[in-house]
N, C-alpha and C positions, 0 to 999 in steps of 0.2 A: 578805403576811407580810414583815417587815423583818428584816435580820440583827441579831444573830448566829443562825446556824443550827447546831444540834448534830447531828452525824452519828456514829452508832455502827454498825459493821457488821463482818462477817468476810469475809476473802478466802481461798479455798481455794488449795492448791498449784497446781492446774491453772489457775485464773484468773490467778495471779501469773506462772506460767511462760509462758502464752500472751501476756500483755501485755508481759512482759519481752522475749520473743523479738521481738515486733512493734516495740518501741522500738529495740532494738539491731540488728535485721536489716540495715538499710542500712550499718552500720559493720563488720559481721563480716568481709566479704572483705578490707577494708583492715586490720583487726586481724590476720587470719591472715597476710597478706603481710608486714606489719611485723614480726610476731613471728618468722616464718620467716626473714626477712632478718636480723633482729637476732641470731638464734641462729646463722645461717650465718656472719655476720661475727665473732661472738664465738668461734666454733670455730677460726677461722684467726688471729685476732688476740686474744690473751688479755687485752690491756689494754682491749679493747672489751666485756668481759664485762658492764659495767653497761647496755649497750644493751637486752638483753631485759628487764631489771628496769625500765627506763624505760617500755617499752611496757606492761608489766604495771601499772605505776603509773598511766599515762595512761588505762587502761581499767578502773580499779578499780571504777567504778560497775557495769560489766557483771559483774565477778566477785563483788562484794558482793551484788548482786541474785540471782545464781545460787546462791550459798551460802545465802542466806536461803530460797530456794525449797526447797533440798535439806534444810536443817536443820528448818525450821518447817512443820508440816503445815497449820496454819490460823493466819493472822495476824489478830488483833483490832485494829481501827482505831477510834480516837476522834478525830474531827476537828471543828473549829469554823470555820465560814466567817463572817468578820466583814465590816464595811463595806469595809475596805481590805486585809484580810489573811486568811490561812488558817493555822490552827494545828493541829498534830498532836501528840497525847500520845505521848511516847516511853516505852519500858520503864522508864526511871529515874523516871518520874513527872513529868518536866519537859515542858512543852509548847513545841514548836519552831515558830516563826512565819516565814512569808514574806509579802511584799507581793503583792497580786493584780496590781499593774501590771507585775510581772516575769514573769507567766505567758506562755509562748510559744505554747502550744496547749492546747485542750480538745477532745478528739475521742474517738470510739469506735473504737479500734484493734481491739478484740475485741468482738463482739456482746454486749450486756448489761453492758458495763464502760466507764465513762468514764475516760480517762487524761488527767491534767493534768501538763504539763511546764513547769518553771520555769527561768529563766535560770541559776540557781545549780547546775543539774544534778539538782535534786530532782524526783522523779516520784511522783505519787499516783494510785492506782487506786480508783475508787468505783463500786460496782455501781449500775446504773440504778435498781434498786428502792430504793436508800438515799438518792437525791437527786431533787428535783423539777426539772422543766424551768425553773421560775422561778429556782431556785438555780444551775443551770448557766448560765442567761442572765446572772445577776448576775456570775459569774466571768468570762464572756466579755466583758461590757461593761467591767468593770474592766481586763481585759487590753487591750482596744482603747483605752481612755483612756490607758494607759501607753505607747502607740505614737504618741500625738499630741505636738505641740510642747509643749503645756501639761503633759502627763503627764511628758515627759522632763525639763522644768524642775522639776517637783515632785520627781522622783527626785533630781535634783542638789541641790536645797534640803534634802531629807531626809538625803542623804548628808553634807552640811555639818553639820547638826544632830547626827547620830549621831557624826561625827568629833569634834566639840567635846565631846560627852558622854564619849566614850572618853578624850580627852585629860584632861578634868577628873577622871575616875575614876582614871587613872594617877597624876595628881598627888596625889590623896587617898591612894592606896595607898602611894606613895613617901613621903609625909609621915608615915604611920602606922607604917612599918617602921623 
């Protein structure tokens, strides 16, 4: 079976909370120490009040995920795995894509749930029952290609093309306004 692969599944609150905890657990002690230190400094030096806000901003992925678990009982996910990319349908109806060569890890942090972590900070959880071993291997192979010299060169070239497209788009917008 060749890409694209269409995945539609649901994640329960428990699945998302356990996976979120496993992803963030190594960073929680540092987060607590930084937040405590920032609050202590801000207490004695009023002009350092932005320090705790900076710590909160830097850990926004943790807070966003935690709020999502609290607010949403079941998360419905619609994902497409393509030859070189992975797209997830957002609530707005727009599909958000990332390149597979930017995937950092594909692992089962929680039994029965694959966790895909991307360089941009994006994390996707997929139940084992919703994805085949062949599809997981496709993602892992693409991620491994992204760590080779040729893969890194391809990322650089793609970045140049995207940058040129953005510059051209800005010129078009500027000319029409």
